[in-house]
N, C-alpha and C positions, 0 to 999 in steps of 0.2 A: 279734603279732597284731590287725587289722585291725576299728577298730571303726568307728561311729559313731553319731551322736543325732542325730533326725528330733523335732520339735517336734507332732507332731499336729493340735494345736490351739493355737489362745490362749488366757488368762482368757475359761473360756465358765462362763454362767451358764445349768444348765437347771431346766425347773420340772414335779416331774411329781405335784401333790398334789391334779392333776381323776386322774387313774388313780386308776381300780377293785384290793380287795387279788389282783386275780387278773385284773387285768391287766397289757398290756406293752408299749413303742416298744423298738424299734429305729432307736437311730441307729450311721450308719455314719461311726466320721466319721475315715477314712484308710484313701478303696481304693487298693489299684493301689501299695502297697509296693515296689519292688521287691527282695526280700530273700537272693534265688536264691545270691550269695556269699557267704550268712553258714547256718552252722552253726546259733547260738542268737540267739534274738531278744528281747530284754527290754521287759516294759511299766509303766510306774513312770505312775503317777494325783499328783496329787499333793490334796490334798481342803480346801481353804479351808476350804469350811462344811458343811454338810449339813444337812439337816430332812426324814432319814429315820425310820420310828415300826417299829415295832414290825409284823411279816407283811411290811414294805416289803425291796425285794432289789438293788441296783442291778447285773447284770455287766458285764464285758467280760471279751470270747473276741478270740483270737489263732487266725485261721481262715486259712486257704492257698486261697490262688485264684490261676488259670489264666486270663491275662487276653490273650487272645493276637489279634494286629491286626484280623485277619480276620475275625471272631466276634466283635458288640456287647453277646454274653451273657455274663456271668462266673460262671464255674467253682466253685465250695466245694468244696474237699476238707478231710475231716473226720479225723483219725485214723483212719488205716483197722481198727485193733486194735479203740479199742473205739466208732470214732463218733462220737465228742463232739468240741468244742474242742481244738487241738494246747495251747489252756491256756487257764481261766478264772483271773479276777480280782472276788471277790465283794464289795459294802457293805453292810453292813448298819447295824440303829442301834445296833451295838456299836464301831463306828468315827466316831471324836471327829475334827476339825478342831482344830485344824493336825495332819493325817497326809499320810503318805508312804510306799503299799504297789502294790507289786508282782508281776512275775510272766512269766516266760519258756516260752520252747519251745523246742523242735531239729527238725532234721531238716524245715523247713519248707523246699517249692523244689528235694525232694527228686525228688519226681517221684512 
């Protein structure tokens, strides 16, 4: 069995206190990771500190992207059966630090 660990970011602090209750912010942590030769992908998030209050939600998504050399645009493919991301991981006020939360996806890069 072949496996590989990729650190997406160093320990990073994000401040979402200026976002209103229905506002969203998209941050791409690591674009263009080639997972074509893997069947399963796992995402593990270490929570060192949170200030998530009731009604706030932080969502991490695993999406499949086709990154052709000829075209600078990124084509995002969602789960063909549902139209949703291949996997989601949500952090809310019930998740307290320190914690390790995870999710996984299968079938990425399969076409």
